[in-house]
All heavy atoms as a GROMACS GRO file, in nm:
protein
  521
    1MET      N    1   0.085  -0.117   0.000
    1MET     CA    2   0.000   0.000   0.000
    1MET      C    3   0.090   0.124   0.000
    1MET      O    4   0.181   0.135   0.080
    1MET     CB    5  -0.090   0.000   0.124
    1MET     CG    6  -0.179   0.119   0.133
    1MET     SD    7  -0.284   0.127   0.279
    1MET     CE    8  -0.380  -0.020   0.264
    2THR      N    9   0.058   0.214  -0.088
    2THR     CA   10   0.138   0.336  -0.098
    2THR      C   11   0.098   0.433   0.013
    2THR      O   12  -0.013   0.425   0.067
    2THR     CB   13   0.116   0.403  -0.234
    2THR    OG1   14  -0.020   0.445  -0.242
    2THR    CG2   15   0.150   0.309  -0.348
    3PRO      N   16   0.186   0.524   0.046
    3PRO     CA   17   0.151   0.624   0.149
    3PRO      C   18   0.030   0.710   0.110
    3PRO      O   19  -0.050   0.746   0.195
    3PRO     CB   20   0.277   0.710   0.159
    3PRO     CG   21   0.388   0.622   0.114
    3PRO     CD   22   0.327   0.533   0.009
    4GLU      N   23   0.016   0.738  -0.020
    4GLU     CA   24  -0.099   0.817  -0.064
    4GLU      C   25  -0.229   0.742  -0.043
    4GLU      O   26  -0.329   0.798   0.002
    4GLU     CB   27  -0.084   0.855  -0.212
    4GLU     CG   28   0.029   0.951  -0.240
    4GLU     CD   29   0.163   0.882  -0.255
    4GLU    OE1   30   0.167   0.757  -0.272
    4GLU    OE2   31   0.266   0.952  -0.247
    5LYS      N   32  -0.228   0.612  -0.074
    5LYS     CA   33  -0.348   0.530  -0.055
    5LYS      C   34  -0.382   0.519   0.094
    5LYS      O   35  -0.499   0.528   0.132
    5LYS     CB   36  -0.324   0.390  -0.115
    5LYS     CG   37  -0.442   0.298  -0.106
    5LYS     CD   38  -0.553   0.343  -0.198
    5LYS     CE   39  -0.663   0.239  -0.197
    5LYS     NZ   40  -0.781   0.284  -0.267
    6TYR      N   41  -0.281   0.502   0.178
    6TYR     CA   42  -0.303   0.494   0.322
    6TYR      C   43  -0.364   0.625   0.373
    6TYR      O   44  -0.459   0.624   0.450
    6TYR     CB   45  -0.172   0.467   0.396
    6TYR     CG   46  -0.187   0.475   0.545
    6TYR    CD1   47  -0.245   0.371   0.616
    6TYR    CD2   48  -0.148   0.589   0.614
    6TYR    CE1   49  -0.262   0.378   0.754
    6TYR    CE2   50  -0.163   0.598   0.751
    6TYR     CZ   51  -0.220   0.492   0.821
    6TYR     OH   52  -0.238   0.501   0.955
    7TYR      N   53  -0.310   0.738   0.330
    7TYR     CA   54  -0.362   0.867   0.373
    7TYR      C   55  -0.508   0.883   0.331
    7TYR      O   56  -0.592   0.930   0.408
    7TYR     CB   57  -0.277   0.981   0.314
    7TYR     CG   58  -0.333   1.117   0.345
    7TYR    CD1   59  -0.322   1.172   0.472
    7TYR    CD2   60  -0.399   1.190   0.247
    7TYR    CE1   61  -0.376   1.296   0.500
    7TYR    CE2   62  -0.453   1.315   0.275
    7TYR     CZ   63  -0.441   1.367   0.402
    7TYR     OH   64  -0.495   1.489   0.430
    8GLU      N   65  -0.540   0.844   0.207
    8GLU     CA   66  -0.677   0.856   0.158
    8GLU      C   67  -0.773   0.768   0.238
    8GLU      O   68  -0.881   0.812   0.279
    8GLU     CB   69  -0.682   0.816   0.011
    8GLU     CG   70  -0.818   0.825  -0.051
    8GLU     CD   71  -0.820   0.777  -0.195
    8GLU    OE1   72  -0.715   0.782  -0.261
    8GLU    OE2   73  -0.927   0.734  -0.240
    9LEU      N   74  -0.734   0.643   0.264
    9LEU     CA   75  -0.819   0.553   0.341
    9LEU      C   76  -0.836   0.601   0.484
    9LEU      O   77  -0.945   0.592   0.542
    9LEU     CB   78  -0.762   0.411   0.339
    9LEU     CG   79  -0.766   0.340   0.204
    9LEU    CD1   80  -0.696   0.206   0.215
    9LEU    CD2   81  -0.908   0.323   0.156
   10ARG      N   82  -0.729   0.653   0.543
   10ARG     CA   83  -0.736   0.704   0.680
   10ARG      C   84  -0.828   0.826   0.688
   10ARG      O   85  -0.904   0.841   0.783
   10ARG     CB   86  -0.595   0.740   0.728
   10ARG     CG   87  -0.590   0.798   0.865
   10ARG     CD   88  -0.625   0.691   0.969
   10ARG     NE   89  -0.626   0.754   1.098
   10ARG     CZ   90  -0.728   0.747   1.184
   10ARG    NH1   91  -0.833   0.676   1.154
   10ARG    NH2   92  -0.723   0.807   1.298
   11LYS      N   93  -0.822   0.912   0.587
   11LYS     CA   94  -0.909   1.029   0.583
   11LYS      C   95  -1.056   0.986   0.574
   11LYS      O   96  -1.141   1.039   0.647
   11LYS     CB   97  -0.873   1.117   0.463
   11LYS     CG   98  -0.957   1.243   0.452
   11LYS     CD   99  -0.919   1.322   0.329
   11LYS     CE  100  -1.021   1.293   0.224
   11LYS     NZ  101  -1.010   1.367   0.102
   12HIS      N  102  -1.086   0.890   0.488
   12HIS     CA  103  -1.224   0.841   0.476
   12HIS      C  104  -1.271   0.778   0.606
   12HIS      O  105  -1.384   0.800   0.648
   12HIS     CB  106  -1.236   0.741   0.361
   12HIS     CG  107  -1.226   0.804   0.225
   12HIS    ND1  108  -1.296   0.916   0.189
   12HIS    CD2  109  -1.154   0.769   0.117
   12HIS    CE1  110  -1.267   0.948   0.064
   12HIS    NE2  111  -1.181   0.860   0.018
   13TYR      N  112  -1.184   0.700   0.670
   13TYR     CA  113  -1.221   0.635   0.796
   13TYR      C  114  -1.256   0.740   0.903
   13TYR      O  115  -1.357   0.729   0.971
   13TYR     CB  116  -1.108   0.546   0.844
   13TYR     CG  117  -1.137   0.482   0.978
   13TYR    CD1  118  -1.224   0.374   0.988
   13TYR    CD2  119  -1.078   0.531   1.094
   13TYR    CE1  120  -1.252   0.316   1.111
   13TYR    CE2  121  -1.106   0.474   1.216
   13TYR     CZ  122  -1.192   0.367   1.225
   13TYR     OH  123  -1.221   0.311   1.348
   14LYS      N  124  -1.172   0.842   0.914
   14LYS     CA  125  -1.195   0.946   1.015
   14LYS      C  126  -1.325   1.021   0.987
   14LYS      O  127  -1.403   1.048   1.079
   14LYS     CB  128  -1.077   1.044   1.016
   14LYS     CG  129  -1.090   1.152   1.118
   14LYS     CD  130  -0.970   1.244   1.116
   14LYS     CE  131  -0.990   1.354   1.217
   14LYS     NZ  132  -0.978   1.485   1.159
   15LEU      N  133  -1.350   1.055   0.862
   15LEU     CA  134  -1.471   1.127   0.828
   15LEU      C  135  -1.596   1.040   0.844
   15LEU      O  136  -1.701   1.090   0.883
   15LEU     CB  137  -1.462   1.183   0.686
   15LEU     CG  138  -1.366   1.301   0.670
   15LEU    CD1  139  -1.350   1.336   0.522
   15LEU    CD2  140  -1.414   1.422   0.749
   16VAL      N  141  -1.586   0.911   0.818
   16VAL     CA  142  -1.700   0.821   0.839
   16VAL      C  143  -1.733   0.814   0.988
   16VAL      O  144  -1.851   0.817   1.027
   16VAL     CB  145  -1.674   0.680   0.781
   16VAL    CG1  146  -1.773   0.579   0.834
   16VAL    CG2  147  -1.680   0.684   0.630
   17GLN      N  148  -1.632   0.806   1.073
   17GLN     CA  149  -1.656   0.803   1.218
   17GLN      C  150  -1.723   0.932   1.263
   17GLN      O  151  -1.817   0.930   1.344
   17GLN     CB  152  -1.525   0.780   1.293
   17GLN     CG  153  -1.462   0.647   1.267
   17GLN     CD  154  -1.555   0.531   1.296
   17GLN    OE1  155  -1.622   0.530   1.397
   17GLN    NE2  156  -1.560   0.435   1.206
   18GLU      N  157  -1.677   1.045   1.212
   18GLU     CA  158  -1.738   1.173   1.247
   18GLU      C  159  -1.882   1.180   1.197
   18GLU      O  160  -1.971   1.229   1.268
   18GLU     CB  161  -1.655   1.287   1.188
   18GLU     CG  162  -1.705   1.424   1.225
   18GLU     CD  163  -1.621   1.535   1.165
   18GLU    OE1  164  -1.509   1.509   1.119
   18GLU    OE2  165  -1.671   1.649   1.167
   19ALA      N  166  -1.907   1.131   1.077
   19ALA     CA  167  -2.041   1.132   1.021
   19ALA      C  168  -2.136   1.045   1.102
   19ALA      O  169  -2.251   1.083   1.128
   19ALA     CB  170  -2.038   1.085   0.876
   20LYS      N  171  -2.090   0.928   1.144
   20LYS     CA  172  -2.173   0.840   1.227
   20LYS      C  173  -2.208   0.907   1.358
   20LYS      O  174  -2.322   0.896   1.406
   20LYS     CB  175  -2.102   0.708   1.252
   20LYS     CG  176  -2.100   0.616   1.133
   20LYS     CD  177  -2.030   0.486   1.166
   20LYS     CE  178  -2.029   0.391   1.048
   20LYS     NZ  179  -1.961   0.264   1.079
   21HIS      N  180  -2.113   0.978   1.416
   21HIS     CA  181  -2.138   1.049   1.541
   21HIS      C  182  -2.242   1.159   1.520
   21HIS      O  183  -2.334   1.175   1.601
   21HIS     CB  184  -2.008   1.108   1.594
   21HIS     CG  185  -2.022   1.172   1.728
   21HIS    ND1  186  -2.066   1.300   1.743
   21HIS    CD2  187  -2.000   1.125   1.853
   21HIS    CE1  188  -2.071   1.330   1.871
   21HIS    NE2  189  -2.030   1.225   1.940
   22LEU      N  190  -2.229   1.233   1.411
   22LEU     CA  191  -2.326   1.340   1.382
   22LEU      C  192  -2.466   1.284   1.361
   22LEU      O  193  -2.563   1.338   1.412
   22LEU     CB  194  -2.283   1.419   1.259
   22LEU     CG  195  -2.168   1.517   1.277
   22LEU    CD1  196  -2.126   1.572   1.142
   22LEU    CD2  197  -2.206   1.628   1.370
   23VAL      N  198  -2.476   1.177   1.285
   23VAL     CA  199  -2.607   1.118   1.256
   23VAL      C  200  -2.670   1.063   1.383
   23VAL      O  201  -2.791   1.076   1.405
   23VAL     CB  202  -2.594   1.010   1.147
   23VAL    CG1  203  -2.721   0.928   1.135
   23VAL    CG2  204  -2.558   1.073   1.014
   24LYS      N  205  -2.590   1.004   1.469
   24LYS     CA  206  -2.642   0.941   1.590
   24LYS      C  207  -2.687   1.044   1.694
   24LYS      O  208  -2.793   1.028   1.754
   24LYS     CB  209  -2.535   0.850   1.650
   24LYS     CG  210  -2.583   0.774   1.771
   24LYS     CD  211  -2.476   0.678   1.820
   24LYS     CE  212  -2.524   0.600   1.941
   24LYS     NZ  213  -2.422   0.507   1.988
   25TYR      N  214  -2.609   1.150   1.715
   25TYR     CA  215  -2.636   1.240   1.826
   25TYR      C  216  -2.702   1.372   1.789
   25TYR      O  217  -2.752   1.441   1.877
   25TYR     CB  218  -2.505   1.269   1.902
   25TYR     CG  219  -2.454   1.149   1.973
   25TYR    CD1  220  -2.339   1.083   1.929
   25TYR    CD2  221  -2.521   1.096   2.083
   25TYR    CE1  222  -2.293   0.970   1.994
   25TYR    CE2  223  -2.474   0.984   2.148
   25TYR     CZ  224  -2.361   0.921   2.103
   25TYR     OH  225  -2.316   0.809   2.167
   26ASN      N  226  -2.706   1.408   1.664
   26ASN     CA  227  -2.768   1.534   1.623
   26ASN      C  228  -2.893   1.505   1.541
   26ASN      O  229  -2.895   1.518   1.420
   26ASN     CB  230  -2.669   1.619   1.542
   26ASN     CG  231  -2.549   1.656   1.625
   26ASN    OD1  232  -2.560   1.682   1.743
   26ASN    ND2  233  -2.433   1.659   1.562
   27THR      N  234  -2.999   1.468   1.610
   27THR     CA  235  -3.120   1.426   1.542
   27THR      C  236  -3.227   1.534   1.537
   27THR      O  237  -3.327   1.518   1.468
   27THR     CB  238  -3.180   1.301   1.609
   27THR    OG1  239  -3.204   1.331   1.747
   27THR    CG2  240  -3.085   1.184   1.598
   28SER      N  241  -3.211   1.643   1.610
   28SER     CA  242  -3.313   1.747   1.610
   28SER      C  243  -3.287   1.845   1.497
   28SER      O  244  -3.182   1.844   1.434
   28SER     CB  245  -3.313   1.821   1.744
   28SER     OG  246  -3.191   1.887   1.762
   29ASN      N  247  -3.383   1.928   1.471
   29ASN     CA  248  -3.369   2.029   1.366
   29ASN      C  249  -3.330   2.164   1.424
   29ASN      O  250  -3.373   2.267   1.374
   29ASN     CB  251  -3.498   2.041   1.285
   29ASN     CG  252  -3.510   1.933   1.182
   29ASN    OD1  253  -3.410   1.879   1.138
   29ASN    ND2  254  -3.632   1.901   1.143
   30LYS      N  255  -3.249   2.163   1.527
   30LYS     CA  256  -3.204   2.288   1.586
   30LYS      C  257  -3.096   2.350   1.498
   30LYS      O  258  -3.028   2.282   1.421
   30LYS     CB  259  -3.148   2.263   1.726
   30LYS     CG  260  -3.254   2.216   1.824
   30LYS     CD  261  -3.194   2.198   1.962
   30LYS     CE  262  -3.301   2.151   2.057
   30LYS     NZ  263  -3.247   2.122   2.189
   31VAL      N  264  -3.081   2.479   1.513
   31VAL     CA  265  -2.984   2.552   1.432
   31VAL      C  266  -2.842   2.501   1.457
   31VAL      O  267  -2.763   2.486   1.364
   31VAL     CB  268  -2.993   2.704   1.461
   31VAL    CG1  269  -2.883   2.780   1.390
   31VAL    CG2  270  -3.129   2.757   1.421
   32VAL      N  271  -2.810   2.469   1.581
   32VAL     CA  272  -2.675   2.421   1.614
   32VAL      C  273  -2.645   2.291   1.540
   32VAL      O  274  -2.535   2.273   1.486
   32VAL     CB  275  -2.663   2.400   1.766
   32VAL    CG1  276  -2.530   2.338   1.802
   32VAL    CG2  277  -2.683   2.531   1.839
   33ASP      N  278  -2.741   2.201   1.536
   33ASP     CA  279  -2.721   2.074   1.466
   33ASP      C  280  -2.706   2.096   1.315
   33ASP      O  281  -2.623   2.032   1.250
   33ASP     CB  282  -2.837   1.979   1.494
   33ASP     CG  283  -2.842   1.934   1.638
   33ASP    OD1  284  -2.738   1.948   1.708
   33ASP    OD2  285  -2.948   1.887   1.682
   34MET      N  286  -2.786   2.184   1.260
   34MET     CA  287  -2.778   2.211   1.117
   34MET      C  288  -2.643   2.273   1.081
   34MET      O  289  -2.586   2.243   0.977
   34MET     CB  290  -2.893   2.301   1.072
   34MET     CG  291  -3.030   2.238   1.094
   34MET     SD  292  -3.045   2.069   1.035
   34MET     CE  293  -3.046   2.094   0.861
   35ILE      N  294  -2.590   2.358   1.169
   35ILE     CA  295  -2.458   2.417   1.145
   35ILE      C  296  -2.351   2.308   1.143
   35ILE      O  297  -2.260   2.310   1.059
   35ILE     CB  298  -2.427   2.525   1.251
   35ILE    CG1  299  -2.516   2.646   1.229
   35ILE    CG2  300  -2.280   2.563   1.248
   35ILE    CD1  301  -2.509   2.750   1.338
   36LYS      N  302  -2.363   2.210   1.232
   36LYS     CA  303  -2.267   2.099   1.233
   36LYS      C  304  -2.274   2.018   1.105
   36LYS      O  305  -2.172   1.975   1.051
   36LYS     CB  306  -2.292   2.010   1.354
   36LYS     CG  307  -2.256   2.075   1.485
   36LYS     CD  308  -2.286   1.983   1.601
   36LYS     CE  309  -2.257   2.051   1.734
   36LYS     NZ  310  -2.292   1.964   1.848
   37PHE      N  311  -2.397   1.994   1.055
   37PHE     CA  312  -2.413   1.920   0.930
   37PHE      C  313  -2.352   1.997   0.813
   37PHE      O  314  -2.285   1.940   0.727
   37PHE     CB  315  -2.560   1.889   0.903
   37PHE     CG  316  -2.614   1.776   0.984
   37PHE    CD1  317  -2.731   1.791   1.057
   37PHE    CD2  318  -2.552   1.653   0.988
   37PHE    CE1  319  -2.782   1.686   1.132
   37PHE    CE2  320  -2.601   1.548   1.062
   37PHE     CZ  321  -2.718   1.564   1.134
   38VAL      N  322  -2.376   2.127   0.807
   38VAL     CA  323  -2.322   2.208   0.698
   38VAL      C  324  -2.169   2.214   0.707
   38VAL      O  325  -2.100   2.208   0.605
   38VAL     CB  326  -2.385   2.349   0.700
   38VAL    CG1  327  -2.314   2.442   0.604
   38VAL    CG2  328  -2.533   2.341   0.665
   39ALA      N  329  -2.115   2.224   0.828
   39ALA     CA  330  -1.970   2.225   0.845
   39ALA      C  331  -1.910   2.093   0.796
   39ALA      O  332  -1.805   2.092   0.731
   39ALA     CB  333  -1.934   2.250   0.990
   40PHE      N  334  -1.976   1.982   0.825
   40PHE     CA  335  -1.928   1.852   0.777
   40PHE      C  336  -1.935   1.848   0.624
   40PHE      O  337  -1.844   1.798   0.559
   40PHE     CB  338  -2.010   1.737   0.836
   40PHE     CG  339  -1.961   1.603   0.792
   40PHE    CD1  340  -1.857   1.541   0.858
   40PHE    CD2  341  -2.015   1.540   0.682
   40PHE    CE1  342  -1.809   1.418   0.816
   40PHE    CE2  343  -1.968   1.418   0.639
   40PHE     CZ  344  -1.864   1.357   0.707
   41LYS      N  345  -2.044   1.901   0.568
   41LYS     CA  346  -2.058   1.901   0.422
   41LYS      C  347  -1.946   1.982   0.357
   41LYS      O  348  -1.893   1.943   0.253
   41LYS     CB  349  -2.193   1.957   0.381
   41LYS     CG  350  -2.216   1.950   0.232
   41LYS     CD  351  -2.353   1.994   0.192
   41LYS     CE  352  -2.370   1.981   0.042
   41LYS     NZ  353  -2.502   2.019  -0.002
   42GLN      N  354  -1.907   2.094   0.418
   42GLN     CA  355  -1.799   2.174   0.362
   42GLN      C  356  -1.666   2.097   0.370
   42GLN      O  357  -1.583   2.109   0.281
   42GLN     CB  358  -1.787   2.306   0.437
   42GLN     CG  359  -1.899   2.401   0.406
   42GLN     CD  360  -1.892   2.528   0.487
   42GLN    OE1  361  -1.829   2.534   0.592
   42GLN    NE2  362  -1.956   2.631   0.436
   43LYS      N  363  -1.648   2.021   0.477
   43LYS     CA  364  -1.524   1.946   0.493
   43LYS      C  365  -1.517   1.825   0.402
   43LYS      O  366  -1.415   1.797   0.340
   43LYS     CB  367  -1.511   1.900   0.639
   43LYS     CG  368  -1.379   1.837   0.672
   43LYS     CD  369  -1.372   1.777   0.812
   43LYS     CE  370  -1.435   1.859   0.919
   43LYS     NZ  371  -1.423   1.796   1.052
   44ALA      N  372  -1.627   1.751   0.392
   44ALA     CA  373  -1.626   1.623   0.320
   44ALA      C  374  -1.683   1.631   0.178
   44ALA      O  375  -1.659   1.543   0.097
   44ALA     CB  376  -1.703   1.519   0.399
   45GLY      N  377  -1.762   1.732   0.150
   45GLY     CA  378  -1.819   1.744   0.017
   45GLY      C  379  -1.958   1.685   0.003
   45GLY      O  380  -2.018   1.694  -0.104
   46MET      N  381  -2.009   1.623   0.107
   46MET     CA  382  -2.145   1.568   0.104
   46MET      C  383  -2.198   1.557   0.247
   46MET      O  384  -2.122   1.565   0.342
   46MET     CB  385  -2.151   1.434   0.033
   46MET     CG  386  -2.064   1.326   0.090
   46MET     SD  387  -2.062   1.175  -0.008
   46MET     CE  388  -1.952   1.219  -0.138
   47MET      N  389  -2.327   1.539   0.259
   47MET     CA  390  -2.389   1.531   0.391
   47MET      C  391  -2.348   1.401   0.460
   47MET      O  392  -2.309   1.304   0.394
   47MET     CB  393  -2.542   1.539   0.379
   47MET     CG  394  -2.590   1.675   0.331
   47MET     SD  395  -2.540   1.810   0.437
   47MET     CE  396  -2.666   1.805   0.560
   48PRO      N  397  -2.354   1.397   0.593
   48PRO     CA  398  -2.304   1.281   0.668
   48PRO      C  399  -2.363   1.147   0.625
   48PRO      O  400  -2.290   1.049   0.608
   48PRO     CB  401  -2.340   1.313   0.813
   48PRO     CG  402  -2.343   1.461   0.819
   48PRO     CD  403  -2.395   1.504   0.686
   49GLN      N  404  -2.495   1.140   0.608
   49GLN     CA  405  -2.556   1.011   0.572
   49GLN      C  406  -2.509   0.963   0.436
   49GLN      O  407  -2.481   0.846   0.416
   49GLN     CB  408  -2.709   1.023   0.577
   49GLN     CG  409  -2.779   0.890   0.564
   49GLN     CD  410  -2.744   0.793   0.676
   49GLN    OE1  411  -2.732   0.832   0.791
   49GLN    NE2  412  -2.727   0.668   0.642
   50GLU      N  413  -2.498   1.055   0.341
   50GLU     CA  414  -2.448   1.019   0.208
   50GLU      C  415  -2.303   0.971   0.215
   50GLU      O  416  -2.265   0.877   0.146
   50GLU     CB  417  -2.456   1.140   0.114
   50GLU     CG  418  -2.596   1.189   0.089
   50GLU     CD  419  -2.597   1.324   0.019
   50GLU    OE1  420  -2.489   1.384   0.002
   50GLU    OE2  421  -2.706   1.367  -0.018
   51TYR      N  422  -2.224   1.036   0.299
   51TYR     CA  423  -2.083   0.999   0.313
   51TYR      C  424  -2.071   0.858   0.371
   51TYR      O  425  -1.988   0.779   0.326
   51TYR     CB  426  -2.011   1.100   0.401
   51TYR     CG  427  -1.861   1.095   0.385
   51TYR    CD1  428  -1.799   1.166   0.285
   51TYR    CD2  429  -1.783   1.017   0.468
   51TYR    CE1  430  -1.662   1.162   0.267
   51TYR    CE2  431  -1.647   1.011   0.452
   51TYR     CZ  432  -1.587   1.084   0.350
   51TYR     OH  433  -1.452   1.077   0.334
   52ILE      N  434  -2.153   0.828   0.470
   52ILE     CA  435  -2.152   0.694   0.530
   52ILE      C  436  -2.187   0.589   0.426
   52ILE      O  437  -2.121   0.485   0.414
   52ILE     CB  438  -2.249   0.687   0.650
   52ILE    CG1  439  -2.197   0.774   0.764
   52ILE    CG2  440  -2.267   0.543   0.696
   52ILE    CD1  441  -2.297   0.792   0.877
   53GLU      N  442  -2.290   0.615   0.347
   53GLU     CA  443  -2.333   0.519   0.245
   53GLU      C  444  -2.224   0.496   0.140
   53GLU      O  445  -2.205   0.384   0.094
   53GLU     CB  446  -2.461   0.568   0.178
   53GLU     CG  447  -2.582   0.566   0.268
   53GLU     CD  448  -2.702   0.635   0.208
   53GLU    OE1  449  -2.694   0.682   0.093
   53GLU    OE2  450  -2.803   0.645   0.278
   54LYS      N  451  -2.152   0.600   0.105
   54LYS     CA  452  -2.052   0.588   0.000
   54LYS      C  453  -1.920   0.527   0.049
   54LYS      O  454  -1.861   0.445  -0.021
   54LYS     CB  455  -2.025   0.725  -0.063
   54LYS     CG  456  -1.931   0.719  -0.181
   54LYS     CD  457  -1.924   0.850  -0.254
   54LYS     CE  458  -1.834   0.837  -0.376
   54LYS     NZ  459  -1.826   0.961  -0.449
   55TYR      N  460  -1.873   0.565   0.167
   55TYR     CA  461  -1.738   0.529   0.209
   55TYR      C  462  -1.729   0.433   0.326
   55TYR      O  463  -1.620   0.395   0.364
   55TYR     CB  464  -1.658   0.655   0.242
   55TYR     CG  465  -1.627   0.739   0.121
   55TYR    CD1  466  -1.687   0.862   0.101
   55TYR    CD2  467  -1.537   0.693   0.025
   55TYR    CE1  468  -1.658   0.938  -0.010
   55TYR    CE2  469  -1.508   0.768  -0.087
   55TYR     CZ  470  -1.569   0.890  -0.104
   55TYR     OH  471  -1.541   0.965  -0.214
   56ASP      N  472  -1.839   0.393   0.386
   56ASP     CA  473  -1.831   0.303   0.500
   56ASP      C  474  -1.780   0.166   0.454
   56ASP      O  475  -1.839   0.103   0.368
   56ASP     CB  476  -1.966   0.289   0.569
   56ASP     CG  477  -1.957   0.219   0.703
   56ASP    OD1  478  -1.848   0.221   0.762
   56ASP    OD2  479  -2.059   0.164   0.749
   57GLY      N  480  -1.670   0.122   0.512
   57GLY     CA  481  -1.615  -0.008   0.479
   57GLY      C  482  -1.520  -0.010   0.362
   57GLY      O  483  -1.477  -0.118   0.321
   58THR      N  484  -1.483   0.103   0.307
   58THR     CA  485  -1.394   0.103   0.190
   58THR      C  486  -1.253   0.061   0.225
   58THR      O  487  -1.177   0.022   0.137
   58THR     CB  488  -1.389   0.241   0.123
   58THR    OG1  489  -1.348   0.339   0.219
   58THR    CG2  490  -1.523   0.280   0.066
   59TRP      N  491  -1.214   0.069   0.351
   59TRP     CA  492  -1.077   0.034   0.392
   59TRP      C  493  -1.065  -0.113   0.429
   59TRP      O  494  -0.956  -0.161   0.455
   59TRP     CB  495  -1.033   0.119   0.512
   59TRP     CG  496  -1.133   0.116   0.622
   59TRP    CD1  497  -1.141   0.026   0.723
   59TRP    CD2  498  -1.241   0.204   0.640
   59TRP    NE1  499  -1.247   0.051   0.803
   59TRP    CE2  500  -1.312   0.163   0.754
   59TRP    CE3  501  -1.289   0.315   0.572
   59TRP    CZ2  502  -1.426   0.227   0.801
   59TRP    CZ3  503  -1.400   0.378   0.620
   59TRP    CH2  504  -1.467   0.335   0.732
   60LYS      N  505  -1.177  -0.185   0.430
   60LYS     CA  506  -1.172  -0.327   0.462
   60LYS      C  507  -1.146  -0.408   0.336
   60LYS      O  508  -1.178  -0.369   0.226
   60LYS     CB  509  -1.306  -0.372   0.522
   60LYS     CG  510  -1.337  -0.304   0.653
   60LYS     CD  511  -1.471  -0.347   0.705
   60LYS     CE  512  -1.506  -0.272   0.832
   60LYS     NZ  513  -1.640  -0.302   0.877
   61ASP      N  514  -1.086  -0.525   0.353
   61ASP     CA  515  -1.059  -0.613   0.238
   61ASP      C  516  -1.180  -0.691   0.199
   61ASP      O  517  -1.265  -0.724   0.268
   61ASP     CB  518  -0.946  -0.709   0.269
   61ASP     CG  519  -0.813  -0.634   0.276
   61ASP    OD1  520  -0.802  -0.527   0.215
   61ASP    OD2  521  -0.721  -0.685   0.343
   0.00000   0.00000   0.00000
C-alpha cells in the first residue's frame, strides 16, 4: 500500500466516524445541529448520511 493510498483511506475512515457520530447524536432540527451538518458538508463534500453510504467499509478487504 502506498503512502498516498493509506492517507486517503485514513481520511475516509476518520470522516465516516465523524459522520456516524453526527447522525447518531444530532437528530433534532435545531440551528446548532444544522450548522454541524453544513460544516461537515464543507469538509467532506457531502452530507453525513451520504458519506456513510458511499465510504463506509472502503478500507476493509
